[in-house]
C-alpha positions, 0 to 999 in steps of 0.5 A, a space after each residue: 907156966 913158962 920156965 925162964 931157965 928153959 927158954 929158947 936161946 934165940 929169944 931176944 932178951 927182954 920181958 917176953 920169952 918162949 920156953 921149950 914147952 912150945 908145941 908150934 901151934 901158931 897162937 902167938 904168931 897169930 896174936 902178935 906177929 910183929 913180936 913172935 916168929 917161928 924157928 923153921 928148922 926146929 918147929 917152935 916159936 920165939 920172941 924176935 922183937 920185944 914190944 916197943 909200944 902199948 899196942 905190941 905189949 897188949 898183943 904179947 899179953 894176948 899171945 901169952 893168954 892164948 898159948 895152950 901150953 903156957 910156954 910164954 913167959 912175961 918177966 913184967 907180970 
């Protein structure tokens, strides 16, 4: 389970975030490319855009489910 106290600082404030458990597997970026991106310098994903509609929210939830290390947090869950 993701730990809000360990989320990456470049996550955009809001409901979803990625913490330091991320293994840079690309699952979230595949599921929700409009909302997750990669920090190329350090090799991890983070939320660069919070969902703004139901479709994006559903994709972010799918990304959370797809994460093999449970590094994605959802404060609305």
